[in-house]
PANU-658777 format. One record per residue (C-alpha): residue number from 0; x, y, z; chain. Coordinates in steps of 0.1 Angstrom, whole numbers, plus 5000, padded with zeros to 4 digits. Last residue first. Example, Ala and Ser with C-alpha at 12.3 -4.5 7.8 and 13.67 -1.06 7.14 Angstrom:
PANU-658777
REC|pos|x|y|z|unit
REC|1|5137|4989|5071|A
REC|0|5123|4955|5078|A
This chain:
PANU-658777
REC|pos|x|y|z|unit
REC|417|5134|4752|5143|A
REC|416|5170|4757|5155|A
REC|415|5191|4783|5135|A
REC|414|5183|4793|5098|A
REC|413|5152|4813|5087|A
REC|412|5119|4801|5098|A
REC|411|5087|4812|5081|A
REC|410|5051|4813|5096|A
REC|409|5013|4811|5088|A
REC|408|4989|4818|5116|A
REC|407|4960|4803|5137|A
REC|406|4971|4783|5167|A
REC|405|4980|4810|5191|A
REC|404|4951|4833|5181|A
REC|403|4954|4868|5166|A
REC|402|4920|4875|5150|A
REC|401|4890|4868|5176|A
REC|400|4910|4870|5208|A
REC|399|4928|4901|5196|A
REC|398|4897|4916|5183|A
REC|397|4878|4910|5216|A
REC|396|4908|4924|5240|A
REC|395|4911|4958|5214|A
REC|394|4873|4960|5219|A
REC|393|4874|4958|5255|A
REC|392|4902|4984|5257|A
REC|391|4880|5008|5240|A
REC|390|4884|5022|5205|A
REC|389|4869|5058|5200|A
REC|388|4905|5073|5198|A
REC|387|4913|5051|5168|A
REC|386|4883|5062|5149|A
REC|385|4889|5100|5161|A
REC|384|4925|5098|5147|A
REC|383|4914|5085|5113|A
REC|382|4885|5111|5109|A
REC|381|4903|5135|5086|A
REC|380|4911|5108|5059|A
REC|379|4874|5101|5056|A
REC|378|4871|5135|5037|A
REC|377|4880|5116|5005|A
REC|376|4848|5095|5007|A
REC|375|4842|5067|4980|A
REC|374|4858|5041|5004|A
REC|373|4888|5028|4982|A
REC|372|4894|5054|4957|A
REC|371|4879|5085|4976|A
REC|370|4900|5074|5008|A
REC|369|4932|5068|4990|A
REC|368|4930|5098|4968|A
REC|367|4924|5121|5000|A
REC|366|4954|5104|5016|A
REC|365|4978|5108|4988|A
REC|364|4969|5147|4985|A
REC|363|4972|5149|5024|A
REC|362|5009|5133|5020|A
REC|361|5021|5156|4995|A
REC|360|5005|5186|5009|A
REC|359|5025|5177|5039|A
REC|358|5013|5172|5076|A
REC|357|4992|5143|5064|A
REC|356|5013|5111|5069|A
REC|355|5032|5121|5099|A
REC|354|4999|5135|5114|A
REC|353|4983|5101|5109|A
REC|352|5011|5083|5124|A
REC|351|5011|5104|5154|A
REC|350|4974|5099|5159|A
REC|349|4980|5060|5157|A
REC|348|5009|5065|5183|A
REC|347|4986|5084|5206|A
REC|346|4959|5055|5203|A
REC|345|4986|5030|5213|A
REC|344|5000|5048|5240|A
REC|343|4964|5054|5255|A
REC|342|4956|5018|5251|A
REC|341|4988|5007|5269|A
REC|340|4983|5031|5296|A
REC|339|4947|5017|5303|A
REC|338|4958|4981|5304|A
REC|337|4954|4959|5274|A
REC|336|4934|4926|5272|A
REC|335|4936|4900|5300|A
REC|334|4927|4869|5282|A
REC|333|4934|4880|5245|A
REC|332|4968|4893|5257|A
REC|331|4977|4863|5275|A
REC|330|4970|4840|5247|A
REC|329|4991|4865|5225|A
REC|328|5019|4864|5248|A
REC|327|5018|4827|5254|A
REC|326|5017|4819|5216|A
REC|325|5046|4844|5209|A
REC|324|5066|4826|5236|A
REC|323|5061|4793|5220|A
REC|322|5070|4806|5185|A
REC|321|5100|4822|5199|A
REC|320|5112|4791|5217|A
REC|319|5107|4771|5184|A
REC|318|5124|4795|5163|A
REC|317|5157|4794|5182|A
REC|316|5185|4817|5173|A
REC|315|5168|4851|5173|A
REC|314|5155|4878|5151|A
REC|313|5117|4884|5155|A
REC|312|5092|4893|5128|A
REC|311|5054|4896|5133|A
REC|310|5032|4908|5103|A
REC|309|4996|4914|5106|A
REC|308|4974|4914|5072|A
REC|307|4944|4930|5063|A
REC|306|4918|4906|5052|A
REC|305|4905|4913|5015|A
REC|304|4895|4940|4992|A
REC|303|4902|4970|5015|A
REC|302|4937|4960|5028|A
REC|301|4957|4973|5056|A
REC|300|4993|4961|5061|A
REC|299|4997|4956|5099|A
REC|298|5029|4960|5120|A
REC|297|5049|4939|5143|A
REC|296|5086|4940|5155|A
REC|295|5111|4921|5174|A
REC|294|5148|4924|5176|A
REC|293|5176|4907|5194|A
REC|292|5156|4877|5204|A
REC|291|5156|4849|5230|A
REC|290|5168|4872|5256|A
REC|289|5139|4862|5281|A
REC|288|5133|4893|5298|A
REC|287|5145|4923|5277|A
REC|286|5144|4909|5240|A
REC|285|5115|4883|5240|A
REC|284|5092|4895|5268|A
REC|283|5098|4933|5266|A
REC|282|5097|4933|5227|A
REC|281|5068|4910|5226|A
REC|280|5048|4933|5251|A
REC|279|5055|4965|5232|A
REC|278|5075|4994|5244|A
REC|277|5104|4988|5219|A
REC|276|5084|4988|5190|A
REC|275|5050|4980|5179|A
REC|274|5047|4942|5189|A
REC|273|5018|4934|5211|A
REC|272|5004|4969|5217|A
REC|271|5007|4980|5181|A
REC|270|4991|4946|5170|A
REC|269|4961|4954|5192|A
REC|268|4959|4989|5180|A
REC|267|4956|4973|5143|A
REC|266|4927|4950|5157|A
REC|265|4909|4978|5172|A
REC|264|4909|5001|5141|A
REC|263|4902|4970|5119|A
REC|262|4870|4962|5135|A
REC|261|4852|4995|5126|A
REC|260|4851|4987|5088|A
REC|259|4871|5004|5061|A
REC|258|4900|4980|5061|A
REC|257|4892|4943|5061|A
REC|256|4896|4925|5094|A
REC|255|4930|4908|5103|A
REC|254|4948|4877|5088|A
REC|253|4980|4867|5108|A
REC|252|5014|4864|5095|A
REC|251|5045|4851|5111|A
REC|250|5082|4855|5107|A
REC|249|5111|4839|5126|A
REC|248|5147|4847|5123|A
REC|247|5183|4833|5123|A
REC|246|5209|4859|5117|A
REC|245|5228|4871|5089|A
REC|244|5211|4851|5064|A
REC|243|5218|4822|5041|A
REC|242|5187|4809|5027|A
REC|241|5168|4775|5032|A
REC|240|5135|4789|5043|A
REC|239|5115|4765|5067|A
REC|238|5079|4769|5060|A
REC|237|5054|4768|5089|A
REC|236|5016|4765|5088|A
REC|235|5001|4770|5122|A
REC|234|4963|4756|5120|A
REC|233|4927|4767|5118|A
REC|232|4931|4798|5096|A
REC|231|4898|4814|5089|A
REC|230|4884|4816|5054|A
REC|229|4896|4843|5029|A
REC|228|4876|4867|5008|A
REC|227|4895|4888|4981|A
REC|226|4867|4883|4956|A
REC|225|4880|4888|4920|A
REC|224|4882|4926|4909|A
REC|223|4852|4937|4889|A
REC|222|4860|4944|4852|A
REC|221|4867|4979|4843|A
REC|220|4841|4998|4826|A
REC|219|4854|5008|4791|A
REC|218|4870|5042|4785|A
REC|217|4852|5077|4789|A
REC|216|4872|5092|4763|A
REC|215|4896|5120|4771|A
REC|214|4883|5155|4765|A
REC|213|4878|5166|4800|A
REC|212|4912|5158|4812|A
REC|211|4934|5190|4802|A
REC|210|4908|5214|4801|A
REC|209|4885|5202|4828|A
REC|208|4914|5199|4852|A
REC|207|4920|5235|4845|A
REC|206|4885|5243|4853|A
REC|205|4887|5223|4885|A
REC|204|4920|5244|4893|A
REC|203|4903|5278|4888|A
REC|202|4875|5270|4910|A
REC|201|4896|5255|4937|A
REC|200|4922|5285|4938|A
REC|199|4955|5269|4948|A
REC|198|4983|5272|4972|A
REC|197|4984|5231|4979|A
REC|196|4963|5200|4974|A
REC|195|4953|5184|4943|A
REC|194|4936|5148|4942|A
REC|193|4929|5129|4909|A
REC|192|4907|5098|4916|A
REC|191|4909|5071|4887|A
REC|190|4890|5043|4873|A
REC|189|4864|5066|4854|A
REC|188|4892|5084|4836|A
REC|187|4905|5052|4821|A
REC|186|4937|5034|4827|A
REC|185|4924|5000|4835|A
REC|184|4912|4981|4807|A
REC|183|4929|5000|4779|A
REC|182|4961|5001|4795|A
REC|181|4963|4965|4805|A
REC|180|4954|4956|4768|A
REC|179|4983|4978|4755|A
REC|178|5007|4962|4780|A
REC|177|4995|4928|4771|A
REC|176|4998|4935|4734|A
REC|175|5034|4947|4740|A
REC|174|5041|4913|4754|A
REC|173|5048|4898|4790|A
REC|172|5065|4865|4790|A
REC|171|5096|4876|4807|A
REC|170|5077|4894|4835|A
REC|169|5057|4862|4840|A
REC|168|5089|4843|4845|A
REC|167|5107|4867|4867|A
REC|166|5077|4868|4890|A
REC|165|5056|4897|4902|A
REC|164|5067|4926|4921|A
REC|163|5031|4935|4932|A
REC|162|5027|4903|4957|A
REC|161|5012|4871|4948|A
REC|160|4986|4851|4969|A
REC|159|4965|4883|4972|A
REC|158|4941|4876|4943|A
REC|157|4937|4840|4952|A
REC|156|4951|4816|4924|A
REC|155|4968|4793|4950|A
REC|154|4953|4797|4985|A
REC|153|4963|4827|5006|A
REC|152|4983|4824|5037|A
REC|151|5014|4804|5026|A
REC|150|5017|4823|4992|A
REC|149|5014|4856|5013|A
REC|148|5040|4847|5039|A
REC|147|5064|4837|5009|A
REC|146|5059|4873|4994|A
REC|145|5064|4889|5029|A
REC|144|5096|4870|5035|A
REC|143|5111|4875|5001|A
REC|142|5136|4900|5012|A
REC|141|5147|4880|5043|A
REC|140|5184|4890|5036|A
REC|139|5182|4909|5002|A
REC|138|5192|4893|4970|A
REC|137|5157|4879|4959|A
REC|136|5138|4909|4972|A
REC|135|5151|4945|4970|A
REC|134|5182|4940|4946|A
REC|133|5168|4910|4924|A
REC|132|5134|4925|4922|A
REC|131|5146|4958|4912|A
REC|130|5168|4941|4887|A
REC|129|5139|4926|4872|A
REC|128|5120|4957|4873|A
REC|127|5148|4976|4853|A
REC|126|5150|4947|4829|A
REC|125|5111|4951|4821|A
REC|124|5117|4985|4816|A
REC|123|5141|4982|4789|A
REC|122|5124|4955|4772|A
REC|121|5092|4973|4772|A
REC|120|5107|5006|4761|A
REC|119|5124|4987|4731|A
REC|118|5093|4970|4722|A
REC|117|5073|5002|4719|A
REC|116|5046|5019|4740|A
REC|115|5050|5055|4733|A
REC|114|5018|5061|4714|A
REC|113|5001|5036|4738|A
REC|112|5002|5065|4766|A
REC|111|4977|5088|4748|A
REC|110|4948|5096|4772|A
REC|109|4962|5089|4806|A
REC|108|4998|5098|4796|A
REC|107|4987|5131|4782|A
REC|106|4964|5138|4811|A
REC|105|4992|5134|4837|A
REC|104|5014|5154|4816|A
REC|103|4990|5183|4813|A
REC|102|4981|5182|4848|A
REC|101|5017|5185|4860|A
REC|100|5025|5215|4838|A
REC|99|4992|5231|4848|A
REC|98|5006|5231|4884|A
REC|97|5039|5249|4873|A
REC|96|5031|5282|4891|A
REC|95|5023|5262|4921|A
REC|94|5058|5253|4928|A
REC|93|5059|5214|4927|A
REC|92|5049|5181|4943|A
REC|91|5042|5153|4919|A
REC|90|5023|5121|4923|A
REC|89|5015|5088|4904|A
REC|88|4995|5061|4921|A
REC|87|4989|5023|4914|A
REC|86|4960|5006|4933|A
REC|85|4950|4974|4952|A
REC|84|4979|4951|4958|A
REC|83|5004|4981|4958|A
REC|82|5021|4999|4930|A
REC|81|5040|5032|4936|A
REC|80|5049|5065|4917|A
REC|79|5074|5093|4920|A
REC|78|5077|5129|4918|A
REC|77|5096|5159|4932|A
REC|76|5092|5190|4911|A
REC|75|5116|5219|4905|A
REC|74|5100|5228|4872|A
REC|73|5132|5216|4852|A
REC|72|5129|5182|4872|A
REC|71|5091|5178|4860|A
REC|70|5101|5186|4823|A
REC|69|5131|5162|4824|A
REC|68|5110|5135|4841|A
REC|67|5084|5135|4814|A
REC|66|5109|5140|4788|A
REC|65|5127|5109|4786|A
REC|64|5112|5093|4759|A
REC|63|5092|5121|4741|A
REC|62|5059|5138|4753|A
REC|61|5030|5143|4731|A
REC|60|5015|5110|4727|A
REC|59|5032|5092|4757|A
REC|58|5067|5090|4772|A
REC|57|5086|5065|4791|A
REC|56|5072|5073|4827|A
REC|55|5042|5054|4825|A
REC|54|5062|5024|4815|A
REC|53|5074|5021|4850|A
REC|52|5040|5020|4866|A
REC|51|5031|4994|4838|A
REC|50|5058|4970|4853|A
REC|49|5041|4974|4887|A
REC|48|5007|4966|4874|A
REC|47|5021|4937|4850|A
REC|46|5040|4920|4880|A
REC|45|5018|4888|4875|A
REC|44|5009|4881|4841|A
REC|43|5006|4840|4841|A
REC|42|4976|4840|4861|A
REC|41|4955|4874|4860|A
REC|40|4963|4907|4876|A
REC|39|4936|4927|4894|A
REC|38|4952|4918|4928|A
REC|37|4984|4931|4917|A
REC|36|4972|4969|4916|A
REC|35|4945|4987|4897|A
REC|34|4919|5015|4907|A
REC|33|4942|5041|4895|A
REC|32|4953|5070|4920|A
REC|31|4963|5102|4911|A
REC|30|4982|5126|4930|A
REC|29|4991|5163|4924|A
REC|28|5006|5184|4951|A
REC|27|5008|5221|4948|A
REC|26|5033|5245|4964|A
REC|25|5033|5282|4974|A
REC|24|5036|5273|5011|A
REC|23|5012|5276|5039|A
REC|22|4981|5284|5015|A
REC|21|4967|5249|5018|A
REC|20|4933|5245|4996|A
REC|19|4919|5212|4991|A
REC|18|4907|5199|4954|A
REC|17|4892|5163|4949|A
REC|16|4886|5154|4913|A
REC|15|4868|5121|4901|A
REC|14|4874|5112|4865|A
REC|13|4841|5099|4851|A
REC|12|4843|5109|4815|A
REC|11|4817|5137|4823|A
REC|10|4841|5152|4850|A
REC|9|4833|5146|4886|A
REC|8|4839|5174|4911|A
REC|7|4849|5176|4948|A
REC|6|4859|5207|4968|A
REC|5|4872|5197|5001|A
REC|4|4871|5220|5032|A
REC|3|4896|5212|5058|A
REC|2|4890|5188|5088|A
REC|1|4911|5199|5118|A
REC|0|4946|5180|5120|A
């Protein structure tokens, strides 16, 4: 994708606005990132960022309970929200004729959500989140693997040691005052980026944003996030998980460079070559040749405030064999590096992923918000393919040698021999 002109503006209250014209279809995507996620939570209140994501749909100063979704649905919008370690985002895509409705709704809950914070709403949404935890994590085969690996990888109290879903105990302990304080601390214009992409006139759109958001108070400066640094892993830490699962499995986590620097590009390409699908080295060795696994996959979770994370999971009956072969393959990769075809395929996959993520107004708006929030530069979204293409085979080899070592990871075993 060629870089598209961006129109940037910062309101007097600190809200950063990014507008990008795309006149292919008469739609507008509205995407707002708040710089708060699970890494900003304090001990005893894990899961509050995700719980608050749900509360944001329960009404606000001028919107009754249930009306936020009803108004968007009546306008033909698709909408949702999500919470991660480092941010919470809210987004809707709708006919451009209803753009101002979306802006009004987002401004109303940014400025006046506490008017709808009731005990009934808190109790209801707390139950929704707890059921989500049961369905997607606790009662799902391997559902807590990522959560367990984070606890193994990061020391207790580290901002990335717990995941956004939070714990049942902390959710039960959350009070209305906790929610109100959380809103006051993090949901201020100066802690947000609003991106709008679609069939819009930039000048008129920025003027509309000024009308709806310009009168909101500045709010307090949010506290700095706790440092996310992690010292190097010097051993293999293994936890055996005593759960009934359909098939025995082995999961591993390797810390990688922080997102935003040059090193993460090479490190992610290394993970792609090692385990990114059926053409990868690990799949070829474990599934095709040795037949010690029926499935193998590896991928990367990029983090901007701490180490990014590589995950490898393999479904197979003998964890010891899988671990030994994993060590052999990563040692061989660190010694030999990728060949030219592997580098080209991994680079092409990176470009394809970028195109898939930004081919719609919805995806591009999210990418603009992400890069503005985390790196201060929304246009950085357009440089992703070039950054991947600039990586050499030697750089991939060096990153693998430094970050993906045979004796430095955390791991889980599920069932079977171990």
